[in-house]
Rosetta silent file (secondary structure, phi, psi, omega in degrees, C-alpha in Angstrom):
SEQUENCE: XXXXXXXXXXXXXXXXXXXXXXXXXXXXXXXXXXXXXXXXXXXXXXXXXXXXXXXXXXXXXXXXXXXXXXXXXXXXXXX
SCORE:     score description
SCORE:     0.000 S_00000001
   1 L     0.000  151.903  178.280    0.000    0.000    0.000 S_00000001
   2 L   -75.484  162.504  179.125    1.075    3.550   -0.576 S_00000001
   3 H   -59.517  -39.686  179.581    2.031    5.826    2.260 S_00000001
   4 H   -60.681  -44.535  179.443   -1.126    7.883    1.686 S_00000001
   5 H   -68.022  -44.240  178.913   -3.326    4.821    2.035 S_00000001
   6 H   -56.470  -44.554 -179.927   -1.387    3.546    5.046 S_00000001
   7 H   -65.734  -41.252  179.305   -1.839    6.878    6.829 S_00000001
   8 H   -64.150  -43.859  179.020   -5.557    7.006    5.994 S_00000001
   9 H   -63.177  -41.317  179.514   -6.080    3.437    7.230 S_00000001
  10 H   -61.611  -44.514  178.542   -4.176    4.225   10.417 S_00000001
  11 H   -64.538  -39.719  179.814   -6.354    7.264   11.136 S_00000001
  12 H   -66.908  -37.713  177.663   -9.507    5.260   10.413 S_00000001
  13 H   -66.477  -38.300  176.405   -8.367    2.476   12.755 S_00000001
  14 H   -63.392  -41.061  177.336   -7.753    5.008   15.532 S_00000001
  15 H   -62.575  -43.309 -179.677  -11.275    6.359   14.990 S_00000001
  16 H   -63.642  -40.781  178.965  -12.704    2.834   15.099 S_00000001
  17 H   -64.557  -42.517  178.666  -10.853    2.053   18.321 S_00000001
  18 H   -63.938  -42.070 -179.706  -12.100    5.268   19.903 S_00000001
  19 H   -64.628  -39.644 -179.797  -15.659    4.544   18.760 S_00000001
  20 H   -71.314  -30.996  176.427  -15.597    1.025   20.190 S_00000001
  21 H   -65.347  -33.290 -177.240  -14.236    2.372   23.495 S_00000001
  22 L   -97.345    6.271 -178.410  -17.186    4.750   23.688 S_00000001
  23 L    52.899   43.102  177.194  -19.745    2.184   22.444 S_00000001
  24 L  -129.024  158.665  179.066  -20.721    4.395   19.538 S_00000001
  25 L   -86.193  153.489  173.834  -20.813    3.885   15.780 S_00000001
  26 L   -79.250  129.337  176.161  -18.552    5.689   13.378 S_00000001
  27 L   -82.094  159.132  176.518  -20.506    8.215   11.357 S_00000001
  28 H   -59.414  -42.284  179.136  -19.903    8.639    7.653 S_00000001
  29 H   -58.010  -45.864 -177.829  -18.727   12.184    8.377 S_00000001
  30 H   -68.875  -34.027  176.869  -16.154   11.024   10.905 S_00000001
  31 H   -65.602  -45.738 -179.875  -14.880    8.295    8.556 S_00000001
  32 H   -62.195  -45.151 -179.544  -14.440   10.757    5.689 S_00000001
  33 H   -62.692  -38.453  177.782  -12.712   13.276    7.927 S_00000001
  34 H   -64.818  -35.116 -175.839  -10.357   10.599    9.248 S_00000001
  35 H   -83.764  -49.501 -173.878   -9.440    9.546    5.709 S_00000001
  36 H  -110.143  -10.336 -178.551   -9.242   12.828    3.745 S_00000001
  37 L   100.055  178.157 -173.820   -9.324   15.512    6.431 S_00000001
  38 L   -75.983   -8.406 -174.259  -11.841   18.200    7.308 S_00000001
  39 L   -88.973   30.121 -179.933  -11.886   19.899    3.906 S_00000001
  40 L   -90.534  164.246 -178.279  -14.391   17.588    2.206 S_00000001
  41 L  -115.854  178.848 -176.539  -17.724   18.659    0.755 S_00000001
  42 H   -67.590  -28.606  178.475  -21.288   17.356    0.703 S_00000001
  43 H   -63.876  -44.861  178.144  -20.831   15.725   -2.694 S_00000001
  44 H   -63.968  -41.314  177.940  -18.106   13.431   -1.337 S_00000001
  45 H   -58.947  -43.707  179.826  -20.260   12.708    1.708 S_00000001
  46 H   -65.333  -43.042  179.452  -23.171   11.728   -0.537 S_00000001
  47 H   -63.345  -44.388  179.837  -20.992    9.503   -2.732 S_00000001
  48 H   -65.617  -42.831  178.747  -19.453    7.734    0.250 S_00000001
  49 H   -59.184  -44.798  178.895  -22.859    7.282    1.896 S_00000001
  50 H   -63.818  -42.833 -178.897  -24.276    5.739   -1.285 S_00000001
  51 H   -63.978  -43.555 -179.468  -21.282    3.447   -1.700 S_00000001
  52 H   -67.315  -40.835 -177.279  -21.434    2.225    1.898 S_00000001
  53 H   -75.654  -24.424 -179.156  -25.186    1.675    1.868 S_00000001
  54 H   -88.687   -8.123  179.855  -25.180   -0.098   -1.498 S_00000001
  55 L   -71.951  127.564 -178.797  -22.476   -2.568   -0.563 S_00000001
  56 L   -85.187  -11.601  179.747  -23.961   -6.023   -0.124 S_00000001
  57 L  -121.598  153.255  176.658  -20.963   -7.269    1.841 S_00000001
  58 L   -66.468  144.276  178.394  -19.254   -5.964    4.934 S_00000001
  59 L  -113.765  143.687  174.894  -16.110   -3.961    4.266 S_00000001
  60 L   -85.155  172.802 -175.059  -13.025   -3.838    6.416 S_00000001
  61 H   -63.840  -34.604  176.883  -11.386   -0.552    7.349 S_00000001
  62 H   -60.527  -45.983 -179.240   -8.737   -0.894    4.625 S_00000001
  63 H   -64.307  -39.415  179.181  -11.445   -1.236    1.976 S_00000001
  64 H   -64.542  -46.569 -179.915  -13.372    1.729    3.364 S_00000001
  65 H   -62.234  -45.985  179.141  -10.286    3.962    3.394 S_00000001
  66 H   -62.686  -40.518  178.962   -9.270    2.927   -0.127 S_00000001
  67 H   -63.480  -44.557  179.128  -12.827    3.459   -1.345 S_00000001
  68 H   -63.436  -46.286  178.564  -13.069    6.957    0.122 S_00000001
  69 H   -61.860  -40.086  179.951   -9.677    7.930   -1.323 S_00000001
  70 H   -64.845  -42.419  177.244  -10.641    6.466   -4.701 S_00000001
  71 H   -63.411  -42.260  179.498  -13.905    8.420   -4.799 S_00000001
  72 H   -64.695  -44.155  177.715  -12.102   11.609   -3.855 S_00000001
  73 H   -62.388  -42.168 -179.715   -9.420   11.033   -6.517 S_00000001
  74 H   -60.304  -42.577  179.579  -12.068   10.236   -9.132 S_00000001
  75 H   -63.553  -42.679 -179.811  -13.866   13.503   -8.398 S_00000001
  76 H   -64.129  -43.654 -178.988  -10.666   15.522   -8.716 S_00000001
  77 H   -67.023  -26.201 -175.423   -9.706   13.834  -11.984 S_00000001
  78 L  -109.344   19.998  179.067  -13.164   14.406  -13.465 S_00000001
  79 L  -106.030    0.000    0.000  -13.785   17.971  -12.388 S_00000001
C-alpha cells in the first residue's frame, strides 16, 4: 500500500478504536474526515454514503479507506 493509504487506514483504525471504546458507531462524516481531512464537501459525503449503503458485503477498514480515497481522486480527476 502507498504511504497515503497507510496513513488514511491508520487514522480510520484510531477512529474505530475510539468509537468502540465509547460504544458508539462511526458516522460517515467522521470516517471521511479521518481519511481525507476536514476539507471535504457534501458531494463526497453523498458519494461515500451511497457506496457504503449499497455494498452487499461488509467492508473492512482498509477497503473503506481505499474506497473513500478512490472516490475523492475520481472527483478531482473528473472535475
